[in-house]
C-alpha positions in Angstrom: -6.6 11.4 -15.0 -7.5 11.2 -18.6 -11.3 11.2 -17.8 -10.8 14.3 -15.7 -8.5 16.0 -18.2 -5.7 16.2 -15.7 -2.4 16.1 -17.6 -0.1 16.0 -14.7 -0.5 15.7 -10.9 1.1 14.9 -7.5 0.1 11.4 -6.5 -0.1 10.2 -3.0 -1.4 7.2 -1.1 -0.7 4.4 1.3 -0.8 0.6 1.0 -2.8 -0.3 -2.1 -3.2 3.4 -3.0 0.5 3.9 -2.5 1.2 1.0 -4.8 -1.0 2.5 -7.5 0.8 5.8 -7.2 4.2 4.2 -7.4 3.2 2.2 -10.5 2.0 5.3 -12.3 5.1 7.3 -11.2 7.5 4.6 -12.6 5.6 3.8 -15.9 4.2 7.2 -16.7 6.6 9.7 -15.1 5.6 12.4 -17.6 2.2 12.5 -15.9 3.5 12.9 -12.4 4.8 16.1 -10.7 5.7 14.2 -7.5 5.0 11.2 -5.4 4.0 10.7 -1.7 4.3 7.1 -0.8 3.2 6.0 2.7 4.4 2.8 4.4 6.6 1.0 1.9 8.5 3.6 0.0 9.0 1.5 -3.1 5.7 -0.2 -3.2 5.8 -2.2 -6.4 5.4 -5.9 -5.9 8.0 -8.3 -7.0 5.6 -11.1 -8.0 8.1 -13.4 -9.9 10.1 -13.6 -6.6 7.1 -13.8 -4.3 8.0 -17.4 -3.4 11.1 -16.2 -1.5 10.6 -16.3 2.3 11.0 -13.1 4.4 12.5 -13.0 7.9 10.4 -14.9 10.4 9.1 -11.8 12.2 7.9 -10.3 8.9 6.2 -13.5 7.9 4.4 -13.5 11.2 2.9 -10.1 10.5 1.5 -11.3 7.2 -0.7 -14.0 8.9 -3.8 -12.5 7.3 -2.4 -12.9 3.8 -1.9 -16.6 4.3 -5.3 -16.8 6.0 -6.9 -15.4 2.8 -5.2 -18.2 0.8 -7.5 -20.8 2.4 -11.2 -21.6 2.1 -11.5 -20.8 5.8 -10.0 -17.4 5.3 -12.3 -16.6 2.4 -15.3 -17.6 4.5 -14.0 -15.7 7.4 -13.7 -12.5 5.4 -17.1 -13.1 3.9 -18.9 -13.7 7.2 -16.9 -11.6 9.6 -15.6 -8.8 7.4 -16.3 -5.9 9.7 -14.9 -7.5 12.9 -11.9 -9.0 11.0 -11.0 -5.7 9.3 -11.3 -3.8 12.6 -8.9 -6.2 14.2 -6.5 -5.6 11.4 -6.8 -1.9 11.8 -6.0 -2.2 15.5 -2.9 -4.3 15.0 -1.7 -2.2 12.0 -2.1 1.1 14.0 -1.8 0.1 17.7 -1.5 3.7 18.9 -4.3 5.2 16.8 -7.3 5.7 19.0 -9.9 5.8 16.2 -13.5 6.0 17.3 -16.5 3.9 16.1 -17.8 6.6 13.8 -14.4 6.8 12.0 -14.2 3.1 11.5 -17.9 2.8 10.4 -17.3 5.3 7.6 -14.8 3.0 6.0 -16.6 -0.2 7.0 -19.5 0.8 4.6 -17.2 -0.1 1.7 -16.8 -3.7 3.0 -20.4 -4.3 2.0 -19.6 -3.8 -1.7 -20.6 -7.0 -3.6 -17.1 -7.4 -5.0 -15.1 -6.6 -1.8 -14.3 -10.2 -0.9 -13.4 -11.3 -4.4 -11.0 -8.3 -4.9 -9.3 -8.8 -1.6 -8.9 -12.5 -2.0 -7.6 -12.2 -5.5 -5.1 -9.5 -4.6 -3.4 -11.5 -1.9 -3.4 -14.7 -3.9 -2.0 -12.9 -7.0 0.8 -11.1 -5.1 2.1 -14.5 -3.9 2.0 -15.8 -7.5 -0.9 -18.2 -6.8 -3.3 -16.7 -9.3 -2.7 -15.0 -12.7 -3.6 -11.4 -13.2 -5.7 -10.0 -16.1 -3.9 -11.1 -19.4 -4.7 -7.6 -20.8 -2.2 -6.3 -18.2 0.6 -8.7 -19.0 2.8 -6.0 -20.6 2.5 -3.8 -17.5 3.2 -6.8 -15.2 6.3 -7.7 -17.2 7.7 -4.1 -16.8 7.0 -4.1 -13.1 8.7 -7.5 -12.7 11.9 -5.7 -13.6 11.5 -3.6 -10.5 12.0 -0.3 -12.4 13.3 2.9 -10.7 11.2 5.9 -9.9 12.5 9.2 -11.2 10.0 11.7 -10.0 10.5 13.8 -6.8 9.3 11.7 -3.9 8.5 12.0 -0.2 8.2 8.7 1.7 6.2 8.8 4.9 6.4 6.0 7.4 4.7 5.5 10.7 7.0 4.7 13.5 4.3 2.6 15.1 3.3 0.7 11.9 2.3 -2.8 13.1 2.5 -4.6 9.8 5.4 -2.9 8.0 7.5 -1.1 10.7 10.2 1.1 9.2 13.8 -0.1 9.4 16.6 2.1 10.6 18.3 1.7 7.3 16.4 2.9 4.2 16.5 -0.1 2.0 14.2 1.5 -0.6 16.4 4.6 -1.3 18.2 2.9 -4.2 15.0 2.6 -6.2 14.6 6.4 -6.4 16.7 8.4 -8.8 15.2 11.9 -8.4 14.8 14.2 -5.4 14.0 12.1 -2.4 13.0 12.6 1.3 12.0 10.1 3.9 10.1 11.0 7.1 9.5 8.5 9.9 6.9 9.8 12.4 6.5 8.5 15.9 3.0 7.8 17.2 1.7 7.1 13.7 0.8 3.6 12.5 0.0 2.1 9.1 -2.8 4.5 8.0 -0.6 7.5 7.7 -2.9 9.9 5.8 -5.7 9.5 8.3 -3.5 9.4 11.4 -1.3 12.3 10.4 -3.3 14.3 7.8 -1.4 17.5 8.2 2.0 15.9 7.6 0.6 14.1 4.6 -1.0 17.3 3.1 2.3 19.2 3.7 4.2 16.5 1.8 1.9 16.8 -1.1 2.1 20.6 -1.1 5.9 20.5 -1.0 5.9 18.7 -4.4 3.7 21.3 -6.2 
């Protein structure tokens, strides 16, 4: 934002992008007009408590995270990245009938030379197995407190999300202190912006 001379903006994203948007919204709220968070509404990792087990059905959905903690998983992502990531797309969004051309557009990024290193480090770091960049310790310490988000927020969740299905009760609501709205959409999986672009765009526009 600084490089583009943007003083304030609506931020939106899903998964890793949603996490980045949530972090900026909580630490630099003066730069954020509003937040659209897809999937997990409050998407800030609680790394100090990452050792605590989740319910069994949730742990089962995270199989790939544990796979990436092993030498075999790192080799699998290195050698079979296109096939593995496609499988993950399919189980994350089981009702999304994406075609080969759509997948191939994203799959180009898997050939980046740092792709495997970044993915492996991210999943090992979020479980507390690897340290982050020491230069970011101050930010990590603030996030460890699980701070509230005060900016106006729309949370979008896919009713068919295969990795993080929405619960009936909104357990994230208490983390938001400003204007807040949650939308759960049937027929949409994990990749909300690409599966339901109109709803995503409308959510962004509603915060301008």
